[in-house]
C-alpha positions in Angstrom: 18.5 -30.9 -5.2 20.6 -28.6 -7.9 19.0 -26.0 -10.2 18.9 -28.7 -13.0 16.5 -31.1 -11.2 14.4 -28.5 -9.8 13.8 -27.1 -13.2 13.2 -30.8 -14.7 10.5 -31.2 -11.4 8.9 -28.3 -12.5 8.8 -28.1 -15.8 7.3 -32.1 -15.5 4.5 -30.8 -13.3 3.7 -27.8 -15.9 3.4 -30.6 -18.7 0.9 -32.4 -16.8 -1.1 -30.0 -14.4 -0.3 -26.6 -15.4 -2.6 -23.7 -16.9 -2.6 -23.5 -20.3 -5.6 -21.9 -21.4 -6.0 -18.5 -19.4 -7.1 -16.0 -21.5 -3.5 -14.1 -21.7 -1.6 -17.6 -22.5 -3.9 -17.7 -25.9 -2.6 -15.6 -29.1 0.2 -14.4 -26.9 1.6 -11.0 -27.2 3.7 -8.3 -25.4 0.6 -6.5 -24.4 -1.6 -9.2 -23.9 1.3 -10.6 -21.2 1.7 -6.8 -19.5 -1.7 -6.2 -19.0 -2.2 -9.5 -17.8 1.0 -8.8 -15.3 -0.3 -5.3 -13.7 -3.6 -6.7 -13.6 -2.6 -9.7 -11.4 -0.3 -7.3 -9.3 -2.3 -7.9 -5.7 -5.3 -9.7 -7.3 -6.2 -13.4 -7.6 -6.5 -14.7 -11.1 -10.3 -15.4 -10.4 -10.9 -11.7 -10.1 -8.7 -10.5 -13.0 -10.3 -12.9 -16.2 -13.0 -10.8 -16.6 -11.6 -7.3 -16.4 -9.2 -8.7 -19.0 -11.6 -10.1 -21.4 -13.1 -6.4 -21.4 -10.1 -4.6 -21.4 -9.1 -7.1 -24.7 -12.3 -6.8 -26.2 -12.4 -2.7 -25.7 -8.8 -2.2 -26.3 -7.4 -4.7 -28.4 -3.6 -3.1 -29.1 -1.7 -0.7 -27.1 -2.7 2.1 -29.5 -6.2 1.6 -28.8 -5.7 1.9 -25.3 -3.4 4.8 -25.6 -5.7 6.7 -27.5 -8.6 6.3 -25.0 -10.1 8.2 -22.5 -8.5 7.9 -19.1 -12.4 8.4 -18.0 -13.0 5.3 -19.8 -9.8 3.0 -18.8 -10.6 4.0 -15.0 -14.6 3.3 -15.9 -13.3 -0.7 -16.9 -10.9 -0.8 -13.6 -13.6 -0.2 -11.3 -13.7 -2.5 -8.8 -10.3 -3.4 -9.1 -8.5 -1.6 -6.8 -5.3 -0.4 -7.0 -6.1 2.7 -9.5 -2.6 3.9 -9.9 -1.8 0.6 -11.9 -4.9 1.7 -14.5 -3.2 5.3 -14.8 0.2 3.8 -14.9 -1.0 1.6 -17.5 -2.7 4.6 -19.6 0.5 6.3 -19.6 3.1 3.2 -20.3 0.5 2.8 -23.2 1.2 6.6 -24.9 4.7 6.3 -24.3 4.8 2.7 -26.4 2.2 3.8 -28.8 4.5 7.4 -29.3 7.4 5.2 -30.0 6.0 3.2 -32.5 3.4 0.1 -30.5 6.4 -2.1 -30.2 7.1 -2.9 -26.3 11.0 -3.0 -25.9 12.9 -6.6 -25.5 15.3 -5.4 -22.6 14.5 -5.7 -19.2 16.1 -2.2 -18.5 14.2 -0.6 -20.6 11.2 -2.2 -19.6 11.5 -1.2 -16.0 11.9 2.5 -16.9 8.4 2.3 -18.1 5.4 3.7 -15.3 4.0 0.8 -13.0 6.7 -2.1 -14.6 8.6 -2.9 -11.8 11.3 -5.8 -12.0 9.4 -9.3 -11.6 6.8 -7.3 -14.2 9.6 -7.1 -16.4 11.4 -9.9 -16.3 6.9 -11.8 -16.7 7.2 -10.1 -20.4 10.6 -10.6 -20.9 10.5 -14.3 -20.1 6.8 -14.8 -21.4 6.8 -13.1 -24.4 9.9 -12.5 -25.3 11.6 -16.1 -24.7 14.7 -14.2 -22.7 16.0 -15.7 -19.5 14.8 -13.6 -16.7 13.3 -14.4 -13.0 10.4 -13.4 -11.3 9.7 -13.1 -8.1 5.6 -12.5 -8.1 4.3 -13.3 -4.4 3.4 -16.7 -5.8 7.2 -17.4 -6.2 7.8 -15.6 -2.7 6.1 -17.8 -1.6 7.7 -21.4 -3.1 10.9 -20.4 -2.6 10.6 -19.0 1.2 9.3 -22.6 1.8 11.5 -24.4 -0.2 14.6 -23.2 1.1 12.8 -21.9 5.0 13.7 -18.3 4.6 12.1 -16.6 7.4 11.6 -12.8 7.6 9.4 -10.8 6.0 9.5 -10.6 2.1 9.5 -7.5 1.8 12.4 -6.8 3.7 15.5 -6.0 1.7 17.5 -8.7 3.2 15.1 -11.8 2.2 13.7 -10.0 -0.9 17.6 -9.7 -2.5 17.6 -13.7 -0.9 15.0 -14.8 -2.6 15.8 -12.7 -6.0 18.9 -14.4 -5.8 17.2 -18.5 -6.0 15.1 -17.2 -8.6 17.5 -16.1 -10.5 19.5 -19.5 -9.5 16.5 -21.7 -11.0 15.5 -19.7 -13.9 16.6 -22.1 -17.0 17.9 -20.9 -20.4 15.6 -22.5 -22.1 11.7 -23.3 -22.0 11.4 -20.1 -19.8 8.1 -18.9 -20.4 6.7 -22.3 -19.3 9.2 -22.4 -16.2 7.8 -18.6 -15.4 4.4 -19.7 -15.7 4.9 -23.1 -13.5 6.1 -21.4 -10.5 3.6 -18.8 -10.8 0.6 -21.8 -10.9 2.5 -23.6 -8.8 2.3 -21.2 -5.7 -1.5 -20.1 -6.5 -2.3 -23.5 -7.0 -0.7 -25.7 -4.7 1.3 -24.1 -2.8 -1.1 -21.8 -1.1 -1.1 -19.5 1.8 -3.5 -21.4 4.0 -3.4 -25.4 3.9 -1.2 -25.6 0.8 -1.6 -29.1 -1.3 2.1 -30.4 -0.4 1.2 -34.2 -1.6 1.1 -32.6 -5.1 3.7 -30.6 -5.0 6.7 -32.2 -7.8 9.3 -30.6 -5.1 8.2 -31.7 -1.9 11.1 -34.1 -1.3 13.3 -31.3 -1.0 10.9 -28.9 0.4 12.6 -27.4 4.3 9.6 -25.9 5.2 7.9 -29.0 5.0 10.7 -31.5 6.0 10.9 -29.5 9.5 7.0 -28.7 10.0 7.1 -24.9 9.4 5.0 -24.7 6.4 2.2 -22.9 8.4 4.9 -20.5 9.4 6.3 -19.3 5.7 6.4 -16.7 4.3 6.5 -14.7 7.7 3.7 -12.2 7.2 4.8 -8.5 7.5 4.9 -7.0 10.3 1.5 -5.3 11.3 1.2 -2.2 12.5 -2.7 -0.5 13.7 -4.3 1.3 10.5 -5.3 4.7 11.6 -9.4 5.4 11.1 -10.3 8.5 9.0 -14.1 9.6 8.6 -16.0 11.2 5.5 -19.6 12.2 4.9 -20.3 11.5 0.5 -22.7 14.3 -0.2 -25.6 12.3 -2.3 -27.2 15.5 -4.2 -29.7 14.8 -6.8 -31.6 17.6 -8.3 -34.9 17.8 -9.8 -34.6 16.6 -13.3 -32.9 13.1 -11.2 -29.8 13.8 -11.4 -26.9 12.8 -9.2 -23.7 15.5 -8.4 -20.4 13.6 -8.9 -17.1 15.1 -8.9 -13.6 14.2 -10.1 -10.7 13.3 -8.2 -7.7 14.7 -8.7 -5.2 12.6 -11.1 -2.9 11.8 -8.1 -3.9 10.3 -4.7 -7.0 7.7 -3.2 -9.1 7.3 -6.4 -7.1 9.2 -8.6 -9.0 10.4 -11.6 -12.6 8.5 -10.4 -15.7 9.7 -10.0 -16.7 10.2 -6.7 -19.4 12.0 -4.3 -18.2 15.4 -2.7 -16.5 14.8 0.7 -17.7 17.0 3.8 -16.6 16.7 7.4 -20.3 17.3 8.9 -23.4 17.6 7.6 -23.0 21.1 8.5 -20.3 21.8 6.4 -22.9 20.6 3.2 -25.5 23.1 4.9 -23.4 25.6 5.0 -22.2 25.3 1.4 -25.8 25.1 0.3 -26.9 28.3 2.3 -23.4 30.2 0.8 -25.3 29.9 -2.2 -28.9 30.3 -1.7 -29.3 26.7 -2.7 -32.6 25.2 -0.4 -31.8 21.7 0.1 -34.3 18.7 1.6 -32.8 16.3 3.7 -34.1 13.3 2.7 -31.9 10.7 4.8 -28.6 9.9 6.4 -27.3 6.2 5.7 -25.9 3.6 8.3 -21.3 4.0 8.7 -19.6 1.9 6.7 -15.9 0.5 6.1 -13.6 0.4 3.0 -10.0 -0.3 4.0 -7.1 1.1 2.1 -3.5 -0.8 2.4 -2.6 2.4 4.6 -5.8 3.4 6.5 -9.2 2.6 7.5 -12.2 4.8 5.9 -15.2 4.8 8.1 -18.0 6.3 5.3 -21.8 7.2 5.4 -23.8 9.1 3.1 -26.2 12.3 3.2 -28.9 11.4 0.5 -30.3 15.5 -0.1 -32.5 16.7 -2.9 -32.2 20.2 -4.4 -34.4 21.9 -7.0 -30.7 24.3 -8.2 -30.3 24.5 -11.9 -27.2 22.0 -12.7 -25.1 25.1 -13.9 -24.8 27.1 -10.6 -24.1 24.2 -7.4 -20.9 24.1 -8.2 -18.5 26.3 -10.2 -15.4 23.3 -10.5 -15.0 22.4 -13.7 -14.4 18.6 -12.6 -17.9 18.7 -10.9 -21.4 17.4 -13.4 -24.7 16.2 -12.8 -25.2 12.7 -14.5 -28.4 10.7 -15.3 -28.4 7.4 -13.8 -27.9 6.5 -17.5 -24.6 7.6 -17.4 -23.2 6.2 -14.8 -22.1 2.7 -16.5 -19.5 5.1 -18.4 -17.5 6.3 -15.5 -15.0 5.0 -13.5 -16.2 4.7 -9.7 -14.7 3.8 -6.8 -16.2 0.7 -5.0 -17.9 2.5 -2.0 -19.3 4.8 -4.5 -20.5 1.9 -6.8 -22.2 0.1 -3.7 -24.1 3.3 -2.7 -24.9 3.9 -6.3 -26.3 0.4 -6.6 -28.2 0.7 -3.3 -29.9 3.6 -3.0 -31.3 5.2 -6.5 
């Protein structure tokens, strides 16, 4: 199938069945496209929609996002995961705001901004600026890998380069915004990972994976590694005033900049800490262990609930720790496991 026929079939399908009323498709601007594309990295559309709507309501333009405290940004991101995206979002907003608030319409300049890779830059260029630039998100990778029966993990350099070339070959000069959205929609709604709806696909007659009976094999999954397991104990301390002890994590690393319970290796470590400070504590409960999985390891965690009569000012010396009222927690950026512990036990 020639690129021209491929484009025609994709666009004709989009005209009839493509999604055209997603929140970021309304009042299209570089800011809205950028925000949605960053949120959609490794995240489903249905999950992103409410987060996008809350963000746009709170930060309707890049200047307001740039001027917001990082805590406020992380709070609205809580539960969406991959928090480096939110930190990079904030950095990029500051950079663009300082430069006058205009997004660069050059692909290479876009790629120099924090958190904007080649595919995100291509989406901004094509959708917001109507420039002919290819994209290669997970949906497009799946469509092209099946259509051309390309085996091998799509994140590997050889396969990745081949898919980028194909994406570039198929990207039209005209109606590029519609085509880009169509390819994402096709992968998200028709050429889905399991049980794809091949009978509804506009290019099924030339799909080599369908012809060769290899749909279920492609794209080739990433080689699995056995994830290591780390264990931690969260100190869930509450003082006599009913305030809960939280600490802000370092700006980089896992849950960077979010507020969390202090972490310890054992109950003995917790008891030693308070003993050293001469602060009496009352053990309330040791909670059941739960698992939270990151991309590169499993975290098995449990909570130790304690009460202390200590004044707020003497428990922790670090300026990154504080006692919070329950009513204040809704304004903080909290990791999903911490939100779960707070919801279930306070």
